[in-house]
Structure formats: C-alpha cells, structure tokens
C-alpha positions, -999 to +999 in steps of 0.1 A: +062-209+085+032-218+064+033-251+044+010-265+018+012-302+012-006-315-019-035-291-012-065-293-036-098-275-039-124-290-062-158-273-063-192-291-068-194-298-105-158-309-108-140-275-113-105-277-099-094-243-084-063-256-068-046-289-079-021-305-056-003-273-044+028-278-023+050-249-012+065-233+019+061-197+029+091-191+052+088-174+086+094-136+085+093-135+047+069-124+020+056-150-004+037-137-033+012-157-053+008-145-089-006-159-121-034-155-146-071-153-138-084-187-126-051-199-113-063-203-077-044-174-060-072-161-038-086-196-032-051-207-019-048-177+003-083-181+018-077-218+025-050-207+050-075-190+073-102-216+064-125-191+048-124-218+021-120-254+032-095-275+012-108-306-005-077-325+004-041-320+015-027-303+045-020-267+054+002-261+085+012-229+104+043-234+125+037-272+124+000-270+134-025-284+110-051-256+105-078-283+101-074-291+138-079-255+150-111-237+157-117-214+126-126-183+146-096-187+169-074-193+138-086-162+121-080-140+151-044-149+150-040-140+113-040-105+099-062-102+067-061-073+042-083-072+011-089-049-018-104-015-009-097-021+028-129-039+037-136-014+065-168-012+085-185+020+072-204+027+104-173+026+126-147+054+130-112+047+119-099+041+154-127+016+161-121-001+128-084-007+137-094-018+173-118-045+160-096-076+165-081-066+199-116-060+212-127-094+200-097-109+218-109-094+250-086-063+253-101-034+273-113-005+251-086+019+263-058-005+255-073-014+221-077+023+212-042+032+223-029+004+200-051+018+172-036+053+176-001+039+176-007+020+144-022+051+127+011+068+129+031+036+120+013+033+087+018+069+079-016+084+087-023+117+105-037+111+140-065+136+132-081+109+110-089+087+140-124+100+145-134+101+108-153+074+090-140+054+060-160+074+034-142+105+045-108+090+035-092+086+002-086+051-013-050+051-003-058+062+032-084+034+035-058+008+024-034+021+051-062+017+077-068-019+064-031-027+070-032-011+105-063-031+114-046-063+103-016-055+125-036-044+155-033-077+175+003-081+163-004-114+144+026-135+133+009-142+100-007-118+075-027-126+044-030-098+018-054-103-012-046-077-039-046-049-013-033-022-035-051-029-068-080-004-063-059+028-061-041+049-088-005+041-098+011+069-078-007+059-046-001+023-053+037+028-055+036+048-022+017+019-005+041-006-018+070+014-004+052+017+029+047-021+029+084-027+024+093-003+052+068-019+076+079-055+067+116-045+072+106-034+108+081-061+117+093-093+099+058-109+095+052-141+077+031-128+047+013-144+019+004-118-007-018-122-037-015-100-068-022-102-105+007-077-112+040-094-118+059-061-113+043-058-078+052-094-071+088-089-081+091-057-060+074-070-028+082-107-027+111-125-010+099-154-031+073-155-059+051-185-067+038-184-103+007-205-106-009-220-137-046-221-143-060-248-120-037-239-091-007-258-103+027-244-092+048-235-122+078-220-104+088-209-069+119-187-068+133-154-056+125-124-079+160-123-092+161-160-100+126-158-116+136-130-139+170-145-148+159-181-152+122-188-158+114-225-156+095-227-189+078-208-217+046-203-196+066-185-168+087-165-194+055-154-212+038-144-180+068-124-168+067-105-201+093-085-219+122-065-205+131-092-180+168-084-184+162-047-176+139-054-147+165-079-133+189-050-129+168-039-099+185-068-080+220-060-091+238-035-068+256-008-087+293-008-083+313+024-078+305+044-109+325+072-125+307+103-113+308+138-128+312+167-104+281+183-117+280+222-117+248+234-101+228+266-096+206+275-067+169+280-072+163+317-073+197+326-086+200+351-115+198+336-149+232+349-158+247+325-132+230+295-147+241+306-182+277+310-170+279+276-154+262+259-183+282+275-210+284+251-240+258+228-223+221+230-230+211+220-195+220+231-160+211+213-128+191+233-102+193+225-065+179+239-032+199+252-003+205+216+009+219+206-025+189+184-031+182+182-069+151+200-080+153+196-118+171+207-150+168+241-167+177+254-201+197+286-195+193+300-230+155+304-226+156+318-191+148+354-181+151+370-147+159+344-120+157+306-121+124+296-105+103+265-104+085+273-136+118+269-155+124+233-142+122+202-163+115+173-139+116+144-164+147+128-149+145+103-120+170+104-091+190+074-079+208+068-047+245+060-043+248+022-036+214+015-052+206-008-081+220-007-116+185-003-129+179+028-108+212+043-120+205+035-157+170+048-155+182+080-139+206+085-169+181+075-196+152+096-182+173+128-177+169+155-204+206+160-201+213+123-204+232+126-171+217+106-142+215+124-109+228+104-079+222+115-043+232+102-008+209+090+019+200+126+029+189+134-007+219+157-013+236+157-047+267+135-050+272+137-088+259+126-122+266+095-143+262+088-180+242+059-194+273+045-212+292+043-179+263+023-163+262+000-193+300-005-190+295-015-154+269-040-165+292-055-191+320-059-165+298-081-143+311-117-141+297-142-166+269-163-151+258-135-127+222-127-136+211-091-142 
C-alpha cells in the first residue's frame, strides 16, 4: 500500500505543484493519476521514489516512511516505466532488462535468464534479446521497458505515461497486455496518464487532480463516470459518460439470432441462397470464427477476403453492454456478432435488444 498524507511540493519562487495531496493506493491494485497539464501528476509519482523530494507531508510504502529510506535502495525496490521506454541505447535488450537484478548483486547468468523469461512474458520474440533499442519498434521498446521494471519482481511499479508515444493501435495492444500482466502479477501500481479513457480502462481507482495537485475525486472508474463529484470532474471526463459507463455493466442474457453463415471460399451462389432477402451475409472460417460481412448481390465466383466488409466489431458472450451495443451499431448489417471464449460464433444481436436490456436495469444502477 502507498499512502500520501498532506503531501506538498512547492518549488523555489512559490509555484505549488502539489498542494496537500492525501490518498491511498491499495496493495495489488492500479491507481491512475489523471488531470490537466500542471496538475502535479508526474511530480506526485516521482515523489514516491524520491526522484523529487516533497516539501512537506508523508509518503509511506507498506507503513514505511520513504523519507527514512536510502533513496537508491528505495528505487531498486520499485519498478519504473516512462514514456518511450527510457532504455540504454548502448546495451542489448537482454542487458537492458537485466539492469536492476545486476545492481542488486545477482550473478549475470541468473539475471539474463530472468530477462529471457520476461521477454516472453511481455509478448516479445526471444530473437530480439541480442538486438539494440534502435532496432525495435516503439511498441516493442515499451514492452522492454515494462520487462525491465519487472525484472527484480518489485512489489511496487510506477508508470509515467508509458504508452503515450505510440500509435493508437499499438497503444491499445499495450493496454491489453498491461491488464493481462496485472491480472497475473497483482502489483501495486501508480500510473500517470493525461488520457481519461486510458485511466478508465486501466485503473482500479482513478484520482482526478486539479491544477496545483489538489485531489478533485478518487473513485472507481464506474463510480467516476456515473457520479462525478463536481463540474470540473464532469467537464474533464467529457461527453458520452453514459455510453462509456456501459463498459462496466455486464451484459445479461441477450436474445440471439442463429445467424446463417457461409464459409470463406464458398461459391457465391451459396451466399446468395442463404442471404435471400437480406443484403448481408456473415462469412466465417472453418472454426466458425467471424471474418466479416459480404454483399451477395455484388459477388462473382467464390467468396474471398476481397469481398469482406470488416467494419463491425465483435463482442464476447458475457462481456459488457457497451461491447454488445458497439458490435451492433458498427456492423453494416446492424446485427452485432457475438463469439465465445474461443472466438467461435454464437449468434448475432440487434441494437434495439441491447438497448432494451439497458432499460431493464434496476433504477439507481449506474450504466
């Protein structure tokens, strides 16, 4: 557990970066600090490992006042991930990951074995071990940064906008990887971002800070979206709060259509027959995994990948109401595709049926 008690940081000249911050980051959970520029997010984060010294107040990790600890010893027990990875350009990937274990006195063979293990854990090909950072993509570098922070198995991790320097597709992949790793490892994480959608996706709790490092609200993502404390928080969260809140509402059993399908590579006549009276036909592979929608009336020969429309997202059975509704709204047929945990088609659902499920939720239950 990390606790802030009336922590302030005032710089020479009188600028207050953090003004009396008090909050608790629970053990094994992810606490996200978010807010506008100048709200003291990064300053608060860096005061935890004493890269910035507080002006007043107390920061404790598992009941120990960090001010009483040797800064270097403190930092070796805390994983730290920053934007763009912060890797050593002159060291190979395996040596970058092994940095902290070696500083802690591990022998080189053990440290490198741990580095190779973590390469695979963060989803990187082992062949990258002997390469240098400039030979990796931005997303790969960020994964190495996470692996390096995990190398000595620290109980606490600090992450300062670690995914902000990559493109949106890679960023989403890294966020999903983060959630997978945290589900496995259960670290105590303080995560800084300027992106409220990232905060809501990754945080067990979200701390919204005002300019000057004043806490505006600390709440779970669902609570934050459903019940912002004041106009500042509501304005920062932005529009579509109700729709985004559906991501935290588990979809009940929905009325599914037993969707007719055609196999990729089938003759066009088969697709046209199944889709008689319907503009769209769902195309699947041999495992019944949905590949996309096709328009039978414009097809010639066999149904191949060039005929597929991939605009519709796919939702999983038992997932959120938001995922089910998005699948229906984004589909060219207006039928949302639902799959099981193996990715195999279960059926399709219409947007009006998802909306009806939303309307049936008990009063007072946030969506």
